[in-house]
N, C-alpha and C positions, 0 to 999 in steps of 0.2 A: 504493500500500500504506500509505504514511504517513497519507493522508487516511482510509483505511478504519480504520486503527488508532485515529486520533483520534476518529472517529465512534463506534467501539465503546466507547471510554473514556467519552465523553459519555453514551452510552446507559446504561452501567453506573452512572455517578454518579447519573443521573436515577432509575434503578431503585432504588438504595439510598435516595435521598431520599424517593421515594414509599413505600418500605417503612417507613422511619423515621416518616414522617407517619402512615401507617396504624397503626403500633404505638402512637403517641401518642394517636390518636383511639380506638383500641381500649381503651387504658387508661382514657380518660374514660368510654367506654361501659360498662366492666365495674365501675367504682366504684359500689358500692351503699351508700347512706347511711341509717342508721336513727337513730331517736330514741326514748328512753324518757321519758315525761312525768313530771314531779314532781307534787306534790299539786295538785289542780285538773284542769282540762280543757285540751285543745289550744287552745280559744278563750277562755282565761281573761283575754284583753285585757292580758296582762302577760308573765310570764316564759316560760311554755310557748309562748305564741303568738308572742312576739318571736323566740324561738329557731327555731321551725318556719318562720316567714316567711323567714328567711335561708336555710334548707334548700330551701324551695320556689323561691326565686330562683335558687339554684344548679342546681336541677333544670331550670328553664327555660333557663338559659344554657348548660348543658352536657349536656342530655338524660340526666340521671341517673335511676336507679331509687331512689326514696326511700320510706320508710315509718316511721310512728310506732306505738308500742304504749303503752297505758295500763295500768299495773299495777293489781292488785286492791286493793293497799294501798300504804303508804309505808315498809315495813320493808326492811331489807337483803335479806332473802329474796325479797320481792316484786320488787325491782329486779333482782336476779341472775337470777330466772326469766325476765323479759322480755329481759334482755341475752342470755341463752342462746338464747332463741327467735329473736332477730334473727341471732345468729351462725349458728345451725343453718339459717336460711333463706338464708344466703349474704351477709349484709350485712357489709362489710369495714371500715366506719367507723361508729361509734356515738357520738352526741352526747347528753350527759346534763346537763340543766339543774338546778342546785341543789346545795347543800351536803349534802343527805341522801344523795347518791350517793358520798360520800367513802369510806365503809367498803366499799361494794359494789365499787367500782373497785379498792380495795386488793387484793381477791381476784381480780377479773376480769382485771386486767392480767397476772397470772401464768397464770390458767386459759386465757386466749385471747391468747397472745403475738402472733398474726398479725393481730389486729384492732386498728385504731386507735381510740382513745377521746379524746373532748374533754369535759372536765369544766368546766362553767361555774359560777363562784362557789365553787371549792374545790380541794383536792388530796387524793390518796389517803392514808389513814392507818388505823391499827388502831383497833378499837372503843374501846380505852381511851386513845387518843391518845398511847400510849407510843412508837409508831413512825410516822414520816412517810416514805413512800417513793414515788417516781414513776419508773416504768420508761420505756423508750424508745418504747413504743407509746401513751403517754398524754401529753396536754398539759393543764395546769390554767390557768384564767383567773380573775383577780380584777379588780374595778372599784373605783375611788375613789368610792363612793356618797356620801361626805360632801361631795365637791366638787359632785356633781350636785345633791344636796339644797340645798347652799348657793346655787347659782345659781337654783334654783326659788324658794327663800325670798326671795332678793333681788328677783327679778322680780315676785313676788306682792306684796311689800311696796311696791315702787315704784308698782305699778299701783293698789293699794287705798288706800294712804297712811294711812288711819286705820281701825282695826278690830281684830277678834279672830281669831286663827288657832288651829287645832288640828291634832293629828297622830294618826292611827290606823295602827298597825303590825299586821302579822300575827303571826308568831312572833318572840319577842325574841331574835333571832340577830344576829351581827355586821353582816351586810349591811344589815338593816333598821334596826338601831341607828344605823349610820353615816348612813343617809338622814336619820334624825331629828336627830342631832346636827348635821349639816351644815345642815339646814333651819333650826334654831334660830339658828345662827351667821349665816346669810344674813339672817334677819330683824333680828338685832341689828346687823349691819353696815349695813343700810339705815337703821335708827333712828339710829345713831351718825353716819353720814356723809351722809345725805340728809334728815334731820329728819322721817322718817316716824314714825308713832305706832301701832305694831302691838303688841298685847298677846298674850302666850302664857301662859295660866294652866295650872298643873299639872293641874288637873282635866280639862283638854282635851288631855292628852297620855298615850296609853295603847297597850297591845298587846292585841289580841283573843285571841291564842294559837293561831291556825291561819291557813291560807291559802285555805280553801275554804268558810267559813261565810258565805254571802251574806246571809242574814237577820240574823245578828248584826251584820254591818257596817252594814246599813241601820238597825238599832235604835240602835246607838251614834252614828251620824251624826245621827239624828233628835234624840237627846238633846243633842248638841253644838249643833246649829243652834237648838234651843229655848233654849239658854243664851246665844244671841247670837253664836255663832261665825260669821264671814263666810266663811272659807276653811278647808278641811280638806285636809291632805296625807295621802293614803292610800297607804301602801307595804305592801300586804297581799294581793296576788293576788285571789282570789275574794271575800275580805272587802271589798276595795276596790270590786268590782263593786256590792256592796250600798250602799256609800257613794255611788257615782255614781248609782245608781237613786234613792236618797232625794233627792239634789240635783236630779235631773231632775224628780221629782215636784213639788218645791217651786218650781223655776224655771218649770215649766209653768203654775203657778198665780200667778206674778207675784212670788214672793219672790226677793230678790237673794242667792243663795248660790253658792259656787264650790267646785270640787275641783281639787287639783293631782294629775295623773296620775303614774304611776311606770313605770320600765323602758323603755316605748315611748311614742310620742306617742299619747295616749288621746283626743285632740280628737274624733275621730269617734264614740267611745263615749259622749260626753256630749251628742250632738245631741238636741234637743227637737223637737216638731212644728213649732215656728216657724222651724226651720232654724238656730237658734243653739245653741251648745254651752256647757255649764257647766264645761268644762275650761279653767281659767285658763292653765295651762301644764303641762308634764310634766318630771319629773326623769328624764332618759334615760340608759340604759346601752348603747344601740346593740347589743342582743343579736343582732339579725338580721345586723348587720355582722360580728360575731364568728363566728357559725356559718358564714356565707358565706365569710369569709376563711380559716377553717381548712380548708374543703373545697377552696378554690382552692390553698392550700398543698400539700395532699395530691395534688391533680391534677398539680401542677408539681414534685413530688418534693422539697418542702422542708418537710414536716410537722415542726413543732418539738417532736418527741417528747422527753420527759424534762425539759421546761422548764415553769416557772411564769411566765406572762405577766401583767403588771399594766397595766391600761388606765385612763388618767386624763386630765387636761386637757392634759398635755404631748404626748400622742399622739392627741388628739381622741377619746378613748374614752368621754367623758361630756359632758353638756351639756343644753340645753333646745331645743325645736324652733325652728328659725330663723324660722318664721312662725307666727303665731297671731292671728286677728282680735280676740281678747280682750285682747291686749297692745298698748299704744300703741307706735308706732315709736320714740319717745323712750326708752321703757323697754327695748326690745330693743337699741337702740343703746348704752345705758348698761351693760346686762348684758354686751354684747360687749366693752366696754372693760375691765370687771372680769375677764372670762374671759381676756383677754390678760394681765392681771396675775397670774392664777392660773398661766398657762403659764410666765411668766417667773419666778415665785417671789416677786414683789413682794407678793402677797396669799397667805396660807396659811390652810388650814382644818384644824382639829384632827379627828382620827379617834377622839377620846376624849370622854367625857361631862363632863369637869371643869368644874364651875360651871354645868352645864346640867341640865334636868329628866331624870330617869332613868325 
């Protein structure tokens, strides 16, 4: 009888274990992740695409149902409409890339309390900025773009050594401004500490005013290259695609010009018919890692709702690609040393424009 009792206990424990495992797997199977795109397309080679790639990786790893919707415009009403469409379709987690979602999520967090929201590059606030409030169903993420821009500027200066650099931004918003300010500091750091000779003239430092005007990006880049600029850092979404297109055209005809990519590793987007790329390096924010990690946290019951997360050098939230055929190993090794100093606080990068071009 004792043996029978023990056997029954073992079977009971196993059945509970299998039930618990089945419940866990069912939770994974029922999580549906949606995304509403910001300005531009899902294949913008930048912010939207980087975010979506992380979602797709989670879909593959956990067999999730995922979907993105592209709004008709970029107003709060446009975003709320697509958020509502995803909620109505049963998507229980929605990832929104870009600061333009801040006011939309200020409303959505109350309207859809059972939906988890991830806001990349911002936090919910009222339209007049008088009230900042983040509920338990929302997590906001910020990046230290100035650190990423700094590393890209340093790497480019060490590789080129002598020449002229330019910057083309999309909208003049904090995230893009910080890329610019950090980039300028990286160039100055190289000039001061490694005896490089890189010029940055104010005429070659500007914001186009949007994130989706490809033709404008190409025209501005053409004017800069004609003025003798060797390297353009394009932090501009679709506008940056135009910059890359112009550089590829010139590179294919033998001209030596470069682009620094943004948000994601854009090396593949700069490939020319000869198999080489005009992307010298990229100032990365690891967007795919952020969206992926937030999904994993939700799957494991540790969604950091109500929190503002800040990703920087100390938690490996920013950087440049570890490998790029256009950078010498001596350059990547030196940048790695400076990155370690950023992590330790020995080297600091300002997130303000004091003393820099505006």
